[in-house]
C-alpha positions, 0 to 999 in steps of 0.5 A: 500500500502506498502512502501519499504526501500532500503539498499546497502550492500556488500557480500563476499565469497571464493566460488562464486559470487552466494554464496556471494549473498546468504550469504549476504541475509542470514546475512541481514535477521538476523537483518532486517525483511520483506526482499522483493527483492535483486538486484546485483549492481556490482561484482568484485573479488580478484586475487592471481596469476591466481586464483580468491580467493575472490568474492564481490557483491554490493547489493541493498536489499529492505524490507517492512516498517511495520507501525504497529510495535511498 
């Protein structure tokens, strides 16, 4: 049976909330092995005038702990 650990991270994008999620997971995967799931906890955006200019997502990412790793 595997054990998962969870981390809360925040992703950002100038394009969309979806892009913020994709970029955050891609960045996390560079230093965290065995990513297994992601859950969006919150979404928000920065506004300039009448336009959304920055998208933020708070994420709960999970990864499996490798007990055999040295």
